[in-house]
C-alpha positions as CSV (number, residue, x, y, z in Angstrom):
1,X,123.1,25.4,-116.8
2,X,122.6,22.0,-118.3
3,X,119.0,19.9,-117.3
4,X,119.7,16.5,-117.7
5,X,117.1,14.2,-119.7
6,X,113.5,14.1,-117.7
7,X,114.6,16.7,-114.7
8,X,111.4,18.1,-115.4
9,X,110.9,22.3,-116.1
10,X,113.7,23.9,-114.2
11,X,112.8,27.5,-113.4
12,X,109.6,27.3,-114.5
13,X,108.3,26.5,-111.3
14,X,106.8,23.5,-112.5
15,X,107.1,19.8,-110.9
16,X,109.2,17.8,-112.9
17,X,106.1,15.6,-113.8
18,X,104.0,18.5,-114.7
19,X,101.8,16.8,-117.3
20,X,100.4,14.4,-114.2
21,X,98.4,17.9,-112.7
22,X,96.7,19.1,-115.8
23,X,93.1,18.0,-115.9
24,X,91.3,18.0,-119.4
25,X,87.9,19.9,-117.9
26,X,85.0,18.9,-120.8
27,X,81.3,19.8,-120.9
28,X,78.4,18.0,-119.8
29,X,76.9,17.3,-123.6
30,X,81.0,15.8,-124.2
31,X,80.4,13.7,-120.5
32,X,76.8,12.0,-121.7
33,X,77.8,11.6,-125.3
34,X,80.9,9.3,-124.1
35,X,79.0,7.5,-122.5
36,X,76.4,7.3,-125.9
37,X,75.8,3.3,-127.1
38,X,76.2,2.5,-131.0
39,X,72.9,4.7,-131.9
40,X,73.6,7.7,-130.3
41,X,74.2,10.7,-132.9
42,X,77.0,13.3,-131.9
43,X,74.8,16.2,-129.9
44,X,74.5,19.8,-131.1
45,X,78.6,21.0,-130.6
46,X,80.3,18.1,-132.0
47,X,81.1,19.2,-135.5
48,X,83.0,16.4,-138.2
49,X,87.2,16.9,-138.7
50,X,88.2,15.2,-141.7
51,X,86.6,12.8,-143.9
52,X,85.0,9.4,-142.9
53,X,87.3,6.7,-143.1
54,X,85.9,3.2,-144.5
55,X,87.7,0.4,-143.7
56,X,86.2,-2.4,-146.4
57,X,86.6,-6.2,-145.7
58,X,84.8,-9.0,-146.4
59,X,81.0,-8.3,-146.2
60,X,79.4,-7.8,-144.0
61,X,83.3,-6.6,-141.9
62,X,83.3,-3.2,-143.4
63,X,83.5,-0.4,-141.0
64,X,83.5,3.4,-140.5
65,X,85.6,5.9,-137.8
66,X,84.2,9.4,-138.2
67,X,86.2,11.9,-136.0
68,X,84.7,15.0,-134.3
69,X,85.4,17.8,-132.6
70,X,83.2,19.5,-129.5
71,X,83.7,23.0,-130.7
72,X,82.4,24.6,-126.8
73,X,85.0,22.3,-125.3
74,X,87.6,21.4,-127.9
75,X,87.2,17.3,-126.9
76,X,87.9,14.9,-129.4
77,X,86.0,12.1,-130.2
78,X,86.2,9.0,-132.9
79,X,83.0,6.9,-133.9
80,X,83.1,4.4,-134.9
81,X,80.7,1.5,-136.0
82,X,82.8,-1.7,-136.0
83,X,81.0,-4.1,-133.1
84,X,84.0,-4.4,-131.7
85,X,85.1,-0.9,-130.9
86,X,83.5,1.4,-128.6
87,X,80.8,3.1,-130.8
88,X,82.6,7.1,-129.3
89,X,86.1,7.0,-127.5
90,X,86.9,10.2,-126.2
91,X,90.5,11.1,-126.6
92,X,91.8,13.3,-124.0
93,X,94.8,14.9,-123.7
């Protein structure tokens, strides 16, 4: 039986738009982290994921970004030193 594109997951007991029903639970530390300001340090359960990304520009316009992941709830963050960006970005889903 062919399933039309966008027709959902038939026979699996999932609604057509199953992804809208999924909520990502984050720990209280990550909830607080997402509201931290420019000088906020990562909480104790955030671990660096990759190397820091350095974006060079004419001084003083360079900035850095670093990715983190919480070992408790698996939430992912990006910390940026760019003055035009959020200090901490929480990536959901």
